[in-house]
N, C-alpha and C positions, 0 to 999 in steps of 0.2 A: 480320643474325641476331640477333646478340647483342643489339644496339640496340633491335630489336624486342619481346623479352623484358624488359629493363630498364623500357622504357617503360609496358609493358603490368602491370609489377609496381609500378612507381610510383603507375599510374592508380588500381589496386585500393587499394594503402595508400591514397592520398589519398581513394579513396571512403569507407572503413571510416572514415575520420578525421573525415570532414564529411558524417554521414548525412544531415543537413538538405538537401544538393545532390542525394542519391540520392532523397530523398523527392519534391522539387520535380520531379523527370525523370519519376518512376512515376505516369501515371494510371490510378486506378481508377474504373474507372465507378460510380455511385451514392453514391459519398462526397465529402462536401464539408468544406472547412475552418471551423471557426466560430470567429469571435473573442469574449471574452467584452465585455461594457463597460466601460469605464473605473471605475464606482464600485461593482463588486462585489468581493466575496473569493472566494477560489478556493483549495480545499484541497489539498495535495500529500501524501502519506505517503511515509516512506521506504522503506517496505516495506508489502505488503499481506497477506503471508503470513509464517507463522513455524511451524516443525518442529522440537517439542522432542526427535523420535525416539523411542529407547524408554526408557521410565521405570518404575521399580516402582511398584503400585497404592497409592494412599494419599498419594502426593507431592503437594503442592501446587505448582503452576507458574505462576509472576509471569512477565509478557512487559509491555512498555512500547513501543508504538508511536508515533514521533514524527511530527510533522505541520508544515505551514509554512504560512503564508497567500500564495501565490504572485498573490494580484490586489492591487489598488490601493486598494479599497476593506475594511472589516470584515466580519467573517461570524462569526455564532454559533452556539454547540454547542448543540442542543435538546434532544439525548437520544444517549447511547451504551450499548447494551444485548446481551444476548445472551439467546434463550429456551432455550440449553442448560442445565439441570440444576446445578448447581454452579461456576457461574462468576459472577463478580462484576465489573463493567468500571465504571470512574470517568474523569473528564475532567481536564486539570488548570485549566481555564478555560471560562467560558461565551461570554465575547465574546474575537475573536482579531484583532487589527492587523495591517495588511501588514507583513508580512517579519518578523512573531513567530510563535516557535515554541510547540507545543504538546505535551501526552502523552495518550494513550487507554492508562490501565493494567490489565491483563487481569489476573485471578486465577483459575485454572481447578483445584479439588479432584477428582483421580481416585480418590477413596475409593469403593470398591464397583462401579468400573468395570474393564473388562478387554479388551484386544485394539484394534483402530484407532480412534481418534478424530479428529471431525473437529468443530471450532467454528466457527459464523458470530458475526461483531460486525458489528452495524448503527450507525452512527455516521449521526444526523439534525441535519442543519445547512441554513443558510440559503446556505452557500455556493453559486456558481454552478452548479458542477458535483457540489452534493450529492444525496442523501445516498452516503456512503460504505461498503463491506463490507471487512471484516479478515475475518483466520483464523488458527485455531490448528489445528496438526497434531500428535499424538504415537499411539505404539504404546506402550498401558499394559500391563504383563507383571506376573503376581504377584508378591508380596514375597516375597523369600529367606530 
């Protein structure tokens, strides 16, 4: 009995340590695995969402999203923007080589805002998996 529990626990721990093994065993109808061609860039962000939490009205909030070109070819950032008033967006470079790290810098002015805020940032690129969406959250409270 103890051996069975130990074996089950070992299998469970192994499954969590190697998620790719589980993914290969699970078959979901309608989903297909797609591989990118060798000559394209792939953009991957460190995180797609940043939550500032509770902030005072009038604060200027800054955040940097980092990305990596995971592909074998280069890609170009065409444009990064938000349609939200008071938000400015800039990128570190236009052309991104394989294994190169870049940045998307976002500044959000909360002057005149109150309550929950949700900001969308769109990053247009010719990466194989582009475009990308990034998000900011904040709860703006009146200044004390």
